[in-house]
Each structure stands twice: as C-alpha cells, then as structure tokens.
N, C-alpha and C positions, 0 to 999 in steps of 0.2 A: 496451422492448427488442423492437421488432416484427420486426426482420430478423435478430436474433442468436439462436443456439441457446439454448434455455431448459433447461439441464441439470436433471435430477431429483436434488436433493441431499438427498432425504428420508433421515433417519437419520444423515447425516454431521454433523460438528461442526467449526466453524472457530474458531481462536484468532486474534483480530485486534487489533493494537496501534493505539492512537490513534483510538478510536471515538466520542469525545465530539461531534464535529461534522465537517463537511466530507467529504472523500473517504472517510475511515475509516467514518464513519456511513453514507454511501451504500452502501459495500460491505457492511456488516453487514446493512442492511435489504434489500438486493437478494438476498443469500444466504438470508436468512430467508424472503423471498417464495417461494423455491424449495425450502423445507422443511429448510434447514440450521439446526441449532442453533448458537448464537453465544456465544462467550466475549468479552464486551465489556471492554476494558482501556484504561486511561489514568489520568491523574493527577487529573482533576476529579471529585469526588464531591458537591460542593455549590457551586452557582453563584450563591448569594444575594449574595455579596460580590465576585463575579468580574466582569470587564469583558465576558466573553463568555458567552452562553447555552450550555447543554448539559452533561450529565454522563454518565458511563458507565452509571449506573443508568437514566437516561431512555432511552438507546439500547437497553439490555437490555429495558426495558418495551415499547418500540415493536417490538422483535423478537418478544417473546412475544405481542403483539397480533396478529401474523401467524400464530400457531398453532404456534410452535416453542418449545423450551426455551432459556432464555438465563441467563447467569450473569455478574455484573459483578465484576471484580477491580481494585482500585486498584493501579497499577503505575508505578514509576519505572524506566525502562529503564537508568538509570545504575547501578542497584543489582543486582549479579550474584546475590546471595542471593535478592533479591525476585523476579527473573526465574525462577530455578529453582523457587522456592516457588509462583509463579503457574502455571507449567506443571504442577507436581505437583497443585495444587488443581484445575485444569481437568480433568486426567485422572481425578482422584478423583471429581469431580462427574459427568462424562459417560461414564466408562469408556474411551472412545476419542476422540481428537482427531486427525483425519486431514488437516486443512487448517490451515496456518499462514500468516498474512498479515502481513508486516512493512510496516506502513504509516506508523507514527509517525515524524515527523522534526522536527528543529529547523532553523530557517533564519535566516540573517542574511547580507546581501550587503555586503561591505566589503573594502577592500584589506588586504594583509598589514600594512602600516604602521598602519592605523587599527583593526584588529581586535584587541581585548584577548585575551590568552592564555586567560582563563577562558571567553570565548565560543567560541574555537577548541575548547577542551576539551569544552564543552557539545555542540557539533555532532558532534564525534568520538564522544563517549560515547553520545549518543542515537541517532545515525544508524548509523554503521558498527559500533560496538561493540554497540549494542542489537540490531541485526540478527544479529550474530554470536552473542550470548548467547541470544536467543530461538530462533533456528534450532537451535543446539546443544542447547538444553534439551529439544527434542522429538525429536531424532534417535533416541535409544534406543527411545522409544515407537513411533515410526513404523516402525522396523525390526521391533519386536515384533509389531505388528498387520499387518505385511505390506506396508506402503507408505503413500504419501500425497503431498501436494503442498505445497511451500513457494513462496510468491509474495512478491515484494518490489517495492515502489513506488520504483523507481529507474531511471535512464537507461542506455542503451547506453554503453559506454566508448569514446568516440571522440576524446578530447582528452588532451593531456599538460600543459595549463596552463589556468588560469582567472583571468585578470587581473581584479581587482575583485571576485572571488568565490572566492578560492582555498580558504578553509576549507570553505565550503558545497559547492563542487564536489568537493573531496577526499572529503568525508564521503558524499556521494550516490553518487559513482562507487565508493567503497569498499563500499557496500551491494550494488551489482551484482557487484563482484569476489568478495565473500564468497558470494553466491548462486550464481554460475556455478561457483565452485570446488566448492561443495557438490554441484552437479549431477554433476560428474565423480566425486566421492567416493562418491556414493550411487546412481549409476545401476544398479548391480547389485542394489540392495535394493528396487527398485520405488518409489523416492522421487524425484519430479520436483522440480526447482527452476528457476524462471524469474523474470525481472524484467520489469516493465511500466512504461511512462512515457507521459504525454500529449504529443501534438504541440503542442497549444496550452496557454496558461495556463488554469487551472481556477478557477472562482469559489469561493474559499475565504477564510478569515480572513487567510492570509498574503498573497495577491495584493492584497487590499484594504488591508491594513495597510502593506505596503511600496510601495503605489502602482504595482503592476506592470500598467500599462495601465488600460483601462476596460472596461465591459461589452461593447464591440465586440470586445475582444481575448480574451474568456473563453468557455469552455463550462461546462456544468453538470457536477458530479461524476458524473452518471449515465453519462457516456461511459467513465470509468475503471471504474466498477462493472460495466458491460457487458463491458469487456475482461477483467476478472477472471472473469466467468462463462464467457466463451469459452475462456479458458485452462483453467479447471476442466473444461470439457466435452471438452477434448482428451485428458484422462487423463494417466497417468504415463509414457506413451511419449514424450510431448512434453516435453523437458527440455533445459536448458542454453541457453536463449534469452533475449535481452534485446530486447523488442519495443516498438514504438510502438503506441498505441491505434488510430490510423487504419489502420495496416498490418494488424493482426490482425483488425479488424472488416471491412476490405475483403475479406480472405480468407474471412470468414464470410458475405459477401454484401451487406454494407452499402455502398451507393454514394452515399448522401445523408445528410449529417451534420446537417441542419438542425434535427432534433429536439433536438440537444444545444446548439445555439448560443443565446446569450442575446439576440442581435439578428440582423438579417438579414445573410446573407453569412458564409462560413467565416472565422473569425479567422486571423490570421497565425500561423505556427508558432513562437511566441515561446519556448515551453517546450523544444522540440527544439533550437532555436538557442542556448539557454543553455549547452548542453553540446556542441553540434555547430554552430558558426557557419556552416558551409557547407551545412547541411541544406536540401534542396529537396523538396517533395512530388513523388511520381512523376507524370510527364506523363499 
C-alpha cells in the first residue's frame, strides 16, 4: 500500500464477517498490520474435510502474528441469535469494537426461472439480512462508545433489474441500501456507514469457481483491503457513500494500479458492470 494513507489503528478493534479466505482475510490482515485488533468470524473452523483451505482460527492466528489481539467466533449470519451473541462476545472480549465490516456474501448467478427458492433465501439471508443483523447488533455499542465506522462490501445502487442474476443483485444492492440508510439514521451519533465495491473482478474462490474470467480479468484482494484502509482513514465525518475502489484510491493519490493486477494491463471493469452495465472509467 505504497501510495495510500496508512492509518494508525492501534487500539481499535474490528469485527469482520467472512474472514476465512479471500477479501475478508485480506482486510483482516491489512487492519492487523496497522495495529487493529480483529474479531475473525465465519463458518469454517476445520478445513480438514473441506474443499477449500482456511479457517477463522488460522486468520486470527495470522493477525496475532502481526502483534495484535484477535479472537475467532464461528458465525452463521442466517442465525439472528448467533449474530447478537457474537457481537456481545466480541464486546466482552475487547471492551470496545468500533469498526464493523460486513464482508461475507453468498453468490450464485442464475435466472429467476432456474434459481431455486432456497438459493434465493440463502443469498437474501446471508447478504442483505446478515448485513442488517450485524450492523444492528453493534449500533447500541457504537452509540455508547461515542461513534465508529460500519463498512459494507457491496456496490453502488445503479440498476433496477438484473437479468440472469436477479437474486444475487437484489441481495448485494440490499446490503448497500441498508448501509446507506444507517448512515442517515446514525449521522448524529458520530457513526459512519459506507459501502465499497471493486471495479474489477477480484481473485477469490467465487471468481474461480464460477468461471468469472481469467487472471487477466482479476486483481488481488489487496486493492479492496487498501480501499477499506482509506475509508477508515477518512474518519466518521465521511459517511453515506457507496464508492468504487479505483475512485477512492485515485482520490488518495494512486494513479497506477499495476501492483494489484495479476497480469500486465488493467483488467476490464467487470465487477462494476455487473451492477452498472454502462459503467466507464473516468477519462
């Protein structure tokens, strides 16, 4: 993160959903590098019999190796009581939690006709409802400690339909809608709420599993982690925004994104166009 502000997060604590791998893990480790304690949450606690490597405990251990305190909590975002209990546990362990990152998401791209109702329910429950439950669980605490920041990995709301991906689009745009609604509700309490989204596809399990391009189309999760750092550096006065990673990093002084690219040349804006088909990079 050579050209981006490196906020001093010493003494702060972040509750992050979906930290076993990918973007969530990159965010957790990036915050830990800057002194932030991390609550690592997700469903995977044992990957011995799993198709994918990574557990919440491994991420917590890697955070601790960076000199901060970390605590892992197994969490199913579909369970309202579990979300409330996880928030209470995090607060009990650390005393204060002033950063909440809604990162975890379920994804499946399919038409309305071919998408089973239970898959629609899964994405609604994990994505939009999970963001609602997690954010809501921390609001009283954030008010009590005098403020904080809620960040959500979700796109700007620019479309009113998503042919071929209606369930996923609805749930991701719903995450943003909840977050920006919170910004208005909590502005007087010193609690910022913003959404962030990558312009390009990111090299994650989802992009590989669903065949969303090739390495020429992807960037590393580090660009999203750097975007989160920049948003945290802006403090609680910066609220109510849904931003693209490239835009926020350009404002921070980045004019060359080569360090994030997996291959030579900037990838096409596939992720932005998923929710804004007419998206074009600024000239």
